[in-house]
C-alpha positions as CSV (number, residue, x, y, z in Angstrom):
1,M,27.9,-21.6,-37.7
2,T,27.0,-19.7,-34.6
3,S,25.6,-21.8,-31.6
4,I,22.7,-21.2,-30.0
5,R,22.6,-19.8,-26.4
6,T,20.0,-20.3,-23.9
7,L,19.6,-17.6,-21.0
8,K,17.2,-17.7,-18.1
9,L,14.6,-15.2,-18.0
10,G,12.8,-14.9,-14.6
11,H,9.5,-13.1,-14.3
12,S,6.6,-13.3,-11.8
13,P,3.6,-15.9,-12.7
14,D,1.3,-12.8,-13.5
15,P,-0.8,-11.5,-16.3
16,D,1.3,-8.7,-17.3
17,D,4.7,-10.5,-17.2
18,A,3.0,-13.4,-18.8
19,F,1.9,-11.1,-21.6
20,M,5.2,-9.5,-22.3
21,F,6.7,-12.6,-23.0
22,Y,4.2,-14.1,-24.7
23,A,5.9,-14.3,-27.8
24,L,9.2,-15.5,-26.1
25,A,7.1,-18.2,-24.6
26,Q,6.1,-20.0,-27.7
27,D,7.7,-22.8,-29.4
28,P,9.0,-21.7,-31.8
29,P,8.9,-18.0,-30.7
30,L,7.1,-15.4,-32.7
31,I,9.8,-13.2,-33.5
32,D,13.6,-13.5,-34.3
33,T,15.3,-14.2,-31.3
34,K,18.5,-14.5,-33.2
35,N,20.8,-17.0,-31.5
36,W,19.6,-16.6,-28.0
37,R,16.9,-19.0,-26.7
38,F,15.1,-18.2,-23.2
39,E,14.4,-20.2,-20.4
40,H,11.8,-19.1,-18.6
41,V,11.6,-19.2,-14.9
42,L,8.7,-18.2,-13.0
43,Q,8.7,-17.2,-9.5
44,D,7.4,-14.7,-7.2
45,I,9.1,-11.1,-7.3
46,Q,10.2,-11.4,-3.3
47,T,11.9,-14.7,-4.7
48,L,13.6,-13.3,-7.9
49,N,14.5,-10.2,-6.0
50,Q,16.7,-12.8,-3.5
51,R,17.9,-14.8,-6.5
52,A,19.1,-11.6,-8.0
53,M,21.4,-10.5,-5.1
54,K,23.4,-13.8,-6.0
55,G,23.2,-13.0,-9.6
56,E,21.7,-16.5,-10.4
57,L,19.7,-15.3,-13.8
58,E,21.1,-13.8,-16.8
59,I,17.8,-11.6,-16.9
60,T,15.2,-10.9,-14.5
61,A,12.3,-8.9,-13.3
62,I,13.3,-7.1,-10.2
63,S,11.5,-4.5,-7.8
64,I,13.2,-1.3,-8.3
65,H,13.4,-1.2,-4.6
66,A,16.1,-4.0,-4.7
67,Y,17.9,-2.5,-7.2
68,P,20.5,-0.7,-5.3
69,Y,21.5,-4.1,-3.9
70,V,22.0,-5.7,-7.1
71,A,23.5,-2.6,-9.0
72,D,27.1,-4.5,-9.0
73,K,25.7,-7.3,-11.2
74,Y,22.9,-6.1,-13.3
75,A,22.0,-2.9,-15.5
76,L,18.3,-1.9,-15.9
77,T,16.8,-2.4,-19.3
78,S,14.9,0.5,-20.7
79,C,11.8,-2.0,-21.5
80,G,9.6,-4.3,-19.4
81,S,8.9,-1.6,-16.4
82,S,5.8,-1.9,-14.7
83,M,4.9,2.2,-13.8
84,G,2.0,2.9,-11.9
85,D,0.7,6.5,-13.4
86,K,-1.2,7.8,-10.8
87,Y,-2.1,4.3,-9.4
88,G,0.0,1.4,-7.8
89,P,-0.1,-0.5,-4.8
90,M,-3.0,-0.2,-2.4
91,I,-3.4,-0.4,1.5
92,V,-7.0,-2.1,2.4
93,A,-8.3,-2.8,5.6
94,R,-11.6,-4.1,6.7
95,E,-12.9,-0.9,7.8
96,P,-12.7,2.5,6.5
97,T,-9.7,4.4,8.2
98,T,-7.0,6.7,7.3
99,L,-3.1,6.3,6.4
100,E,-2.2,8.5,9.8
101,Q,-4.6,6.0,11.9
102,L,-2.4,2.7,10.4
103,R,0.4,4.0,12.4
104,G,1.4,1.3,15.1
105,K,-0.9,-1.0,13.6
106,K,0.2,-4.4,11.9
107,I,0.1,-4.5,8.2
108,A,0.7,-7.7,5.8
109,I,3.2,-7.0,2.9
110,P,4.2,-8.9,0.1
111,G,8.1,-8.9,0.8
112,K,10.6,-6.5,2.1
113,L,12.1,-6.0,-1.2
114,T,8.8,-5.0,-3.0
115,T,8.9,-1.8,-4.2
116,A,5.3,-1.4,-2.6
117,F,6.7,-2.1,0.8
118,L,9.3,1.0,0.3
119,T,6.7,3.3,-0.8
120,L,4.6,2.6,2.4
121,Q,7.8,3.5,4.3
122,L,8.3,6.8,2.8
123,A,4.5,7.5,3.2
124,L,4.1,5.9,6.7
125,G,7.6,6.1,8.0
126,K,10.3,3.3,8.4
127,G,8.9,-0.2,9.1
128,G,9.7,-1.1,12.8
129,G,8.7,2.2,14.3
130,A,5.8,3.4,12.5
131,F,4.2,0.0,12.0
132,S,4.8,-3.7,12.3
133,F,4.0,-6.1,9.5
134,D,3.8,-9.7,8.7
135,V,5.4,-11.1,5.1
136,V,2.5,-12.7,3.4
137,P,2.6,-14.2,0.0
138,F,1.1,-11.6,-2.2
139,D,-2.1,-14.0,-3.5
140,Q,-2.8,-14.5,0.3
141,I,-2.8,-10.9,1.8
142,L,-6.8,-10.2,1.3
143,K,-7.8,-13.3,2.8
144,H,-5.3,-12.7,5.7
145,V,-6.9,-9.3,6.1
146,A,-10.2,-10.3,5.9
147,D,-9.6,-13.1,8.4
148,R,-8.2,-10.7,11.1
149,K,-4.9,-11.8,11.0
150,C,-3.5,-8.1,10.4
151,D,-5.0,-4.8,10.8
152,A,-4.4,-3.9,7.1
153,G,-3.3,-5.4,3.9
154,L,-0.3,-4.0,0.9
155,I,-1.8,-5.5,-2.2
156,I,-0.1,-5.7,-5.4
157,H,-1.2,-7.4,-8.7
158,E,-4.5,-8.3,-9.4
159,G,-5.7,-8.0,-5.8
160,Q,-6.0,-4.4,-7.0
161,L,-8.8,-4.9,-8.9
162,T,-10.3,-7.7,-6.7
163,Y,-10.2,-6.5,-2.7
164,Q,-13.9,-5.5,-3.2
165,T,-15.0,-8.8,-3.3
166,L,-13.8,-9.6,0.2
167,G,-15.8,-6.4,1.6
168,L,-12.2,-4.5,2.2
169,H,-11.8,-0.9,2.0
170,L,-9.1,0.8,0.0
171,I,-7.2,3.4,2.3
172,V,-4.7,4.7,-0.2
173,D,-3.5,4.2,-3.6
174,L,0.4,4.7,-3.1
175,G,0.7,5.3,-7.0
176,A,-1.6,8.2,-6.5
177,W,-0.1,8.9,-3.2
178,W,3.4,9.3,-4.9
179,H,2.1,10.9,-8.0
180,E,0.6,13.5,-5.8
181,K,4.0,14.0,-4.0
182,T,6.0,14.5,-6.6
183,S,4.1,14.5,-10.3
184,L,5.7,11.1,-11.4
185,P,4.8,7.6,-12.2
186,L,5.8,5.3,-9.6
187,P,8.4,2.7,-11.0
188,L,7.4,-0.5,-9.4
189,G,9.4,-3.3,-11.3
190,G,11.9,-3.5,-13.8
191,N,13.9,-5.8,-16.0
192,C,17.6,-6.2,-15.6
193,I,20.2,-7.8,-17.4
194,R,23.3,-9.3,-15.9
195,K,26.5,-6.9,-17.0
196,D,28.9,-10.0,-17.2
197,L,27.2,-10.7,-20.6
198,G,29.0,-8.2,-22.2
199,Q,27.6,-4.7,-23.3
200,A,27.0,-6.5,-27.2
201,A,25.2,-9.1,-25.7
202,M,23.3,-7.3,-23.1
203,Q,22.0,-4.7,-26.3
204,E,21.2,-7.3,-28.5
205,V,18.9,-9.3,-26.0
206,T,17.2,-6.0,-24.4
207,D,16.3,-5.3,-28.4
208,I,14.5,-8.7,-28.2
209,L,12.8,-8.3,-25.0
210,K,11.4,-4.8,-26.7
211,S,10.4,-6.8,-29.5
212,S,8.4,-9.2,-27.5
213,I,6.7,-6.6,-25.6
214,Q,5.9,-4.9,-29.0
215,Y,4.6,-8.0,-30.4
216,S,2.1,-8.3,-27.9
217,L,0.7,-5.1,-27.8
218,D,0.2,-5.1,-31.4
219,H,-1.5,-9.0,-31.2
220,R,-3.1,-8.0,-28.0
221,A,-6.1,-10.6,-28.2
222,P,-3.8,-14.0,-28.2
223,A,-1.4,-12.6,-25.9
224,V,-4.3,-11.6,-23.3
225,E,-5.4,-15.2,-23.5
226,Y,-2.3,-16.6,-22.7
227,A,-1.8,-14.3,-20.1
228,L,-5.4,-15.3,-18.7
229,Q,-4.1,-18.7,-17.1
230,F,-1.9,-16.6,-15.0
231,G,-4.8,-14.4,-13.4
232,R,-6.1,-15.8,-10.3
233,D,-10.0,-14.8,-10.0
234,L,-9.7,-12.5,-13.2
235,D,-12.0,-13.1,-16.0
236,R,-10.8,-11.8,-19.4
237,D,-12.3,-8.3,-19.4
238,L,-10.4,-7.8,-15.9
239,A,-7.3,-9.7,-17.4
240,D,-7.2,-7.1,-20.0
241,R,-7.7,-4.4,-17.9
242,F,-4.8,-5.5,-15.6
243,V,-2.4,-5.8,-18.6
244,G,-3.2,-2.5,-19.6
245,M,-2.2,-1.1,-16.5
246,Y,0.9,-2.5,-16.5
247,V,2.0,-3.1,-20.0
248,N,1.9,-0.3,-21.9
249,D,4.1,2.8,-23.6
250,W,5.8,3.0,-20.0
251,T,7.0,-0.6,-20.8
252,L,8.1,0.1,-24.1
253,D,10.5,2.6,-23.0
254,Y,10.1,4.5,-20.1
255,G,12.2,7.6,-21.2
256,P,13.5,10.1,-19.4
257,R,10.6,10.8,-17.2
258,G,10.8,7.1,-15.9
259,R,14.6,7.4,-15.2
260,E,14.0,10.6,-13.2
261,A,10.9,8.6,-11.0
262,I,13.2,5.9,-10.3
263,T,16.2,8.2,-9.5
264,R,13.7,10.1,-7.2
265,L,12.4,6.9,-5.4
266,L,15.7,5.6,-4.8
267,S,17.2,8.9,-3.6
268,E,14.4,9.2,-1.1
269,G,14.7,5.7,-0.1
270,A,18.3,6.2,0.6
271,E,17.7,9.6,2.5
272,A,15.3,7.5,4.5
273,G,17.7,5.1,5.4
274,I,15.6,2.2,3.8
275,V,18.1,1.2,0.9
276,P,21.8,2.1,0.4
277,A,22.7,5.0,-2.1
278,I,23.8,4.2,-5.3
279,A,26.0,6.9,-7.6
280,N,25.1,5.4,-10.7
281,I,22.2,3.9,-12.1
282,E,23.2,1.9,-15.3
283,Y,20.9,1.5,-18.0
284,V,20.7,-0.6,-21.3
285,N,18.5,1.3,-23.9
286,A,16.4,-0.5,-26.3
287,R,16.6,0.2,-30.1
């Protein structure tokens, strides 16, 4: 008899991640997980990035910005990514201004390893010289800006849909900026799996993750209902819209164009001295 093995699965407590793993979070799971069981570890992406550096979780969501620091331990899975196709993290401020006028100003950011911060530095110049920043929990950035504690805020997750309720103005959508520059989607986050599991296990688990995402796309209503509990200040329609932004065909498999986007982002980050250069990005392709 084959024994059941439990793996820790780290993801953010956000509607898009919750939607992806709806089938796996049910007891019993709604899909065939073979001999694997998953312990869901819900933490913000900055914490998950830091835990990945220590190799603590077998499977984890990760900012693409953080991958060069953990490439020795983890491979990226071809499914589970968040791609911003002509949209992405946003810079907002209390008054209309321009990106150039933010030079020398203080910007609230959701974490130094987030892809949002990497992209901000590519757009504005490396942090420390071109601008100063405060690291603020992502769900407090809008209030931080509204309360005049920073000149601008770099927002991710559902703040992209709710910033106007605080009277804030969009300065630049970094996903749109990246697409205009490269004609590619902005690869924000991905899933990665620890290489010490071995190739066979990595493949089998990656296939299960893809099945979970497919199940949610095929059973959208109950999956969105489940995800809604993780949506701060989102009603059902906004939660459904947010999920659609970040769980879609890109999430099932980001394919050659998604890989090109990841390579381009990390190459430009390395050339700018923001991330270490990596010779090889290792992938596990879901079947």
